C-alpha positions in Angstrom: 14.1 -72.2 -66.2 12.9 -72.8 -69.8 16.0 -72.4 -71.9 13.9 -72.1 -75.1 11.9 -69.1 -73.9 12.7 -65.6 -74.9 11.9 -63.0 -72.3 10.8 -59.5 -73.4 12.4 -56.9 -71.1 12.1 -53.1 -71.0 14.6 -51.0 -69.0 14.0 -47.3 -68.2 17.1 -45.3 -67.0 18.3 -41.9 -68.1 21.9 -43.3 -68.0 22.6 -45.1 -71.3 25.6 -46.8 -69.8 23.4 -48.5 -67.2 21.1 -49.7 -70.0 24.0 -51.1 -71.9 25.3 -52.9 -68.8 21.9 -54.3 -68.0 21.5 -55.6 -71.6 24.9 -57.3 -71.5 24.2 -58.9 -68.1 20.9 -60.3 -69.2 22.0 -61.5 -72.7 25.0 -63.3 -71.1 22.8 -66.0 -69.7 19.3 -65.6 -71.1 17.4 -65.3 -74.4 15.9 -61.8 -74.2 14.4 -59.2 -76.3 15.8 -56.1 -74.6 14.5 -52.6 -75.1 16.2 -49.7 -73.3 14.7 -46.3 -72.9 16.2 -43.1 -71.4 12.8 -41.6 -70.7 9.5 -42.7 -69.3 7.1 -41.5 -72.1 8.7 -43.5 -74.9 8.8 -46.7 -72.7 5.2 -46.3 -71.6 4.1 -46.0 -75.3 5.7 -49.4 -76.0 4.4 -51.0 -72.8 0.8 -49.9 -73.6 1.0 -51.7 -77.0 3.0 -54.9 -76.2 3.3 -57.6 -73.6 6.4 -57.3 -71.4 7.8 -59.9 -69.0 9.9 -57.6 -66.8 10.3 -53.9 -66.5 13.5 -52.4 -64.9 12.7 -48.9 -63.7 15.1 -46.3 -62.4 13.5 -44.0 -59.8 15.6 -40.9 -60.1 15.2 -39.5 -63.6 14.7 -36.0 -65.0 11.4 -34.8 -66.4 9.3 -37.9 -65.6 10.7 -39.7 -62.6 10.2 -43.4 -61.6 7.3 -42.6 -59.2 5.4 -40.9 -62.0 6.1 -43.9 -64.3 4.6 -46.2 -61.7 1.5 -44.1 -61.6 1.0 -44.5 -65.4 1.8 -48.2 -65.2 -1.0 -48.6 -62.7 -3.4 -46.7 -65.0 -2.4 -49.1 -67.8 -3.2 -52.0 -65.4 0.3 -53.5 -66.2 0.9 -57.0 -64.8 4.5 -57.3 -65.7 7.1 -58.0 -63.0 8.7 -54.7 -62.0 12.2 -54.3 -60.6 13.1 -50.9 -59.1 16.6 -49.5 -59.6 18.1 -46.7 -57.5 21.4 -45.3 -56.4 19.6 -43.5 -53.6 19.1 -44.5 -50.0 17.6 -48.0 -49.7 14.6 -46.4 -47.9 13.5 -44.7 -51.1 13.3 -48.1 -52.9 11.3 -49.5 -50.0 8.8 -46.7 -49.9 8.5 -46.8 -53.7 7.8 -50.5 -53.5 5.1 -49.9 -50.9 3.5 -47.3 -53.1 3.6 -49.5 -56.2 1.9 -52.3 -54.2 -0.9 -50.0 -53.2 -1.4 -49.2 -56.8 -1.8 -53.0 -57.5 1.5 -53.3 -59.4 3.7 -56.4 -59.3 6.9 -55.0 -57.9 9.2 -57.9 -57.3 12.2 -56.3 -55.7 14.5 -53.3 -55.7 18.2 -53.4 -56.7 20.8 -50.9 -55.7 23.2 -49.7 -58.4 25.7 -50.8 -59.6 24.0 -53.9 -60.9 25.9 -57.2 -60.7 25.6 -60.5 -62.5 24.7 -62.3 -59.3 21.8 -60.0 -58.7 20.5 -60.7 -62.2 20.8 -64.5 -61.9 19.0 -64.5 -58.5 16.3 -62.2 -59.9 15.6 -64.2 -63.1 15.7 -67.5 -61.3 13.1 -66.3 -58.7 10.9 -65.1 -61.4 10.9 -67.9 -63.9 12.3 -71.1 -62.4 9.0 -72.4 -60.9 5.8 -73.0 -62.8 6.1 -70.3 -65.4 4.1 -71.1 -68.5 6.2 -71.3 -71.7 3.8 -69.2 -73.7 4.8 -65.6 -73.4 1.4 -64.4 -74.6 -0.4 -65.9 -71.5 0.0 -62.7 -69.4 -2.2 -60.9 -72.0 -4.8 -63.7 -72.1 -7.9 -63.0 -70.1 -9.9 -66.0 -68.9 -13.6 -65.5 -68.5 -16.3 -67.0 -66.3 -17.2 -69.7 -68.9 -13.5 -70.8 -69.2 -13.1 -71.2 -65.4 -16.5 -72.9 -65.0 -15.6 -75.4 -67.8 -12.2 -76.0 -66.1 -14.0 -76.8 -62.8 -16.5 -79.2 -64.6 -13.6 -80.9 -66.4 -11.6 -81.3 -63.2 -8.7 -79.3 -64.5 -8.2 -77.8 -61.1 -6.0 -79.8 -58.8 -4.4 -79.5 -55.4 -0.7 -79.1 -54.7 0.9 -79.0 -51.2 3.3 -76.4 -49.8 5.0 -78.2 -46.9 4.9 -76.6 -43.4 8.0 -77.1 -41.4 8.7 -77.0 -37.6 11.3 -74.4 -36.6 14.1 -74.7 -35.9 14.0 -78.5 -36.4 12.9 -78.2 -40.0 10.8 -81.3 -40.0 7.5 -81.5 -42.0 4.6 -81.1 -39.6 1.9 -80.5 -42.3 1.2 -78.6 -45.4 -1.0 -76.0 -47.1 -3.3 -77.2 -49.9 -3.0 -74.8 -52.9 -5.0 -74.9 -56.1 -3.5 -74.9 -59.6 -5.2 -75.0 -63.0 -3.8 -77.7 -65.3 -4.6 -75.8 -68.5 -4.5 -78.0 -71.7 -2.8 -75.2 -73.6 -0.9 -73.0 -71.1 0.2 -75.6 -68.6 0.0 -75.2 -64.8 -1.5 -71.8 -63.9 -1.5 -70.1 -60.5 -4.6 -68.6 -58.9 -3.5 -65.3 -60.3 -5.3 -66.3 -63.6 -8.6 -67.4 -62.1 -9.2 -66.6 -58.5 -10.8 -63.2 -59.1 -13.4 -64.8 -61.4 -14.1 -67.4 -58.7 -14.3 -64.9 -55.9 -16.7 -62.6 -57.7 -19.1 -65.1 -59.0 -21.4 -67.9 -58.0 -18.5 -70.4 -58.5 -17.0 -69.5 -55.1 -18.9 -71.9 -52.9 -18.7 -74.9 -55.2 -15.0 -74.2 -55.8 -14.2 -74.3 -52.1 -16.2 -77.4 -51.5 -14.3 -79.1 -54.4 -11.0 -78.1 -52.8 -12.0 -79.5 -49.4 -13.4 -82.6 -50.9 -10.2 -83.4 -52.8 -8.1 -82.6 -49.7 -10.1 -84.8 -47.5 -10.1 -87.7 -50.0 -6.3 -87.4 -50.2 -6.0 -87.5 -46.4 -8.3 -90.5 -46.1 -6.4 -92.5 -48.7 -3.1 -91.9 -47.1 -4.2 -91.5 -43.5 -1.7 -94.0 -42.0 1.1 -91.8 -43.3 -0.5 -88.4 -42.7 -2.3 -88.8 -39.4 0.3 -87.0 -37.4 0.2 -83.9 -39.6 -2.1 -80.8 -39.9 -3.2 -79.2 -43.1 -4.3 -75.7 -44.0 -7.1 -75.0 -46.5 -8.0 -71.5 -47.7 -11.5 -70.2 -47.4 -12.8 -67.2 -49.2 -14.5 -64.5 -47.2 -17.5 -65.1 -49.5 -17.6 -68.6 -48.0 -18.2 -67.1 -44.6 -21.5 -65.7 -45.9 -22.9 -69.3 -45.9 -24.2 -69.9 -42.4 -24.5 -73.6 -43.2 -20.8 -73.9 -44.0 -19.7 -75.4 -40.6 -22.2 -78.2 -40.9 -21.2 -79.0 -44.5 -17.5 -79.1 -43.7 -18.1 -81.2 -40.6 -20.2 -83.7 -42.6 -17.5 -83.9 -45.3 -14.8 -84.6 -42.6 -17.0 -87.3 -41.1 -17.7 -88.9 -44.5 -14.0 -89.1 -45.2 -13.0 -90.1 -41.6 -10.8 -87.0 -41.3 -10.4 -85.7 -37.7 -11.3 -82.0 -37.7 -8.2 -81.5 -35.5 -6.1 -82.2 -38.6 -7.6 -79.2 -40.5 -7.0 -75.5 -40.1 -9.1 -73.2 -42.3 -7.3 -70.0 -43.4 -9.0 -66.6 -44.0 -7.2 -63.5 -45.3 -7.0 -60.7 -42.7 -7.2 -57.8 -45.2 -10.6 -59.0 -46.4 -12.2 -60.3 -43.2 -13.4 -57.0 -41.8 -15.8 -56.4 -44.6 -18.6 -58.4 -42.8 -17.2 -59.2 -39.4 -20.5 -60.1 -37.6 -21.5 -62.6 -40.2 -18.0 -64.0 -40.5 -17.7 -64.4 -36.8 -20.9 -66.5 -36.6 -19.5 -69.0 -39.1 -15.9 -69.0 -37.7 -17.1 -69.7 -34.1 -19.1 -72.6 -35.2 -16.1 -74.0 -37.2 -14.2 -74.0 -34.0 -17.0 -75.7 -32.2 -16.9 -78.4 -34.8 -13.2 -79.0 -33.9 -11.5 -77.3 -36.8 -8.7 -74.8 -36.2 -8.5 -71.3 -37.7 -5.6 -69.4 -39.2 -5.3 -65.8 -40.1 -3.4 -65.4 -43.3 -1.4 -62.4 -44.6 -1.3 -60.9 -41.1 -0.2 -57.3 -41.0 -1.4 -56.4 -44.5 -4.9 -55.2 -43.3 -6.1 -52.3 -41.3 -7.5 -53.7 -38.1 -5.3 -56.6 -37.3 -5.2 -56.4 -33.5 -9.0 -55.9 -33.2 -9.6 -59.0 -35.3 -7.2 -61.1 -33.3 -9.1 -60.2 -30.1 -12.5 -60.9 -31.6 -12.1 -64.0 -33.6 -11.0 -67.4 -32.2 -7.8 -67.9 -34.3 -5.4 -70.6 -33.4 -2.6 -69.6 -35.8 -1.1 -66.4 -37.2 0.7 -66.4 -40.6 3.3 -63.7 -41.0 3.1 -62.5 -44.6 6.0 -63.0 -47.0 6.4 -59.2 -47.4 7.7 -59.0 -43.9 9.9 -62.2 -44.1 11.7 -61.7 -47.4 14.9 -59.8 -46.6 14.2 -59.5 -42.9 17.8 -60.4 -42.0 19.0 -57.0 -43.3 15.9 -54.9 -42.9 15.5 -53.3 -39.4 11.9 -52.2 -40.1 10.9 -55.7 -40.9 12.7 -57.0 -37.9 10.8 -54.6 -35.7 7.5 -55.7 -37.2 8.3 -59.4 -36.7 9.4 -58.9 -33.1 6.3 -57.0 -32.2 4.0 -59.5 -34.0 5.6 -62.5 -32.4 5.3 -60.9 -28.9 1.6 -60.2 -29.6 0.9 -63.7 -30.9 2.6 -65.3 -27.8 0.5 -63.2 -25.5 -2.6 -64.4 -27.4 -1.3 -68.0 -27.3 -1.3 -68.3 -31.1 1.0 -70.5 -33.1 3.1 -68.5 -35.6 3.9 -69.4 -39.2 6.5 -67.4 -41.2 5.6 -67.6 -44.9 7.9 -67.2 -47.9 11.2 -68.2 -46.3 13.6 -68.3 -49.2 17.0 -67.2 -47.8 19.2 -68.9 -45.1 20.0 -65.6 -43.6 16.3 -64.8 -43.1 15.8 -68.2 -41.5 18.8 -67.5 -39.2 17.2 -64.3 -38.0 13.8 -65.9 -37.5 15.3 -68.7 -35.4 16.1 -66.1 -32.8 12.4 -65.9 -32.0 10.0 -68.6 -30.9 8.4 -69.0 -34.3 6.6 -72.4 -34.5 6.5 -73.1 -38.3 7.9 -71.9 -41.6 7.0 -72.2 -45.2 8.9 -71.3 -48.3 11.2 -72.4 -51.2 14.2 -72.7 -48.9 12.6 -75.9 -47.6 10.6 -77.1 -50.6 8.9 -76.0 -53.8 5.2 -76.4 -54.2 4.7 -80.2 -54.5 2.3 -82.5 -56.3 0.5 -84.7 -53.7 2.6 -87.8 -54.6 5.8 -85.8 -54.3 4.7 -84.6 -50.9 4.3 -88.2 -49.8 7.8 -89.1 -51.1 9.3 -86.1 -49.4 7.6 -87.1 -46.2 9.0 -90.6 -46.4 12.6 -89.3 -46.9 12.7 -87.1 -43.8 13.6 -88.3 -40.3 10.6 -89.2 -38.1 9.2 -86.2 -36.2 9.2 -87.1 -32.6 6.3 -85.0 -31.3 3.2 -85.9 -33.3 -0.3 -86.2 -31.9 -2.0 -89.6 -32.5 -5.6 -89.4 -33.7 -6.3 -93.1 -33.3 
């Protein structure tokens, strides 16, 4: 965490003692500008005018309750991290979090009262330890088409790798290529800051080809070390409108001497149904070219089972929202159990995303889940760091030889 950064935090709770406690807990370890409000309207007035890093929100308040505040935050298009507070049944926090996500709000977690120092440390570390730009004004900065296009032309976009581990052995069996923007002013930016512009413009096809090109070049350069692994690359649903995509990707793989069997292309389940017939044409031909297919964010869309039966997927990725906290959440456990059973019947490999807690991993290991990804194993790595991490692990005994 950047010790020089000052975090702007707003807390909304009708109990002034809770606000005092929260302020003291935060200021004990962090540099913060803390603003406490005992009612929603006053807090919303400030939020509408100023950038805020984190909003702590009590759900049970008189006059305007926390659910109403969430509605207004959505209307304001607030992007701040939101932490829900409640002394009620944990189910209330869970349902409120679901509602907030439907309203496109960035709800990070819910905390039961009374709040502890350990909870605050864990929360702040998860929010700001990895890849957070030091400039607090970034969240209010809107990048436009020209800025993103210029970044692509100037090769400011680069690939990082999230290792994929075998479970329960915890050996690296591959990785997922993820794009970051190395911005000259703001540092390393996640797709949050640029992917919508790419997805909704004519940049989307060139962007995806650039990603594939860099990934294939990396694999070719280090093929002797990587040949036993498999790598995931994300495709936009917009890419699936290009009926020539399978041929272009096959030609790229051939030009870099990358076996298609090493590559799994990911598509997001919640978006795929928009044009299923056209998408299926392209996806089938990708399989015919030898590539694998992975369905990402499984369970977050509305027609999951139908899509699994219609599209030739090889791998199913369980979304982080079902994994995080699954060791203690019986609803998540039921969803995981049912999804794993379905995947096994359809002979799909299973990846659990967002594993961050040893207890969650312990629960997952009760099931035949093939792979895992998450900060418990490794942070997002630069390509050279991935190679070093690979060298340091013990050899994985069951690796297919593509020679």
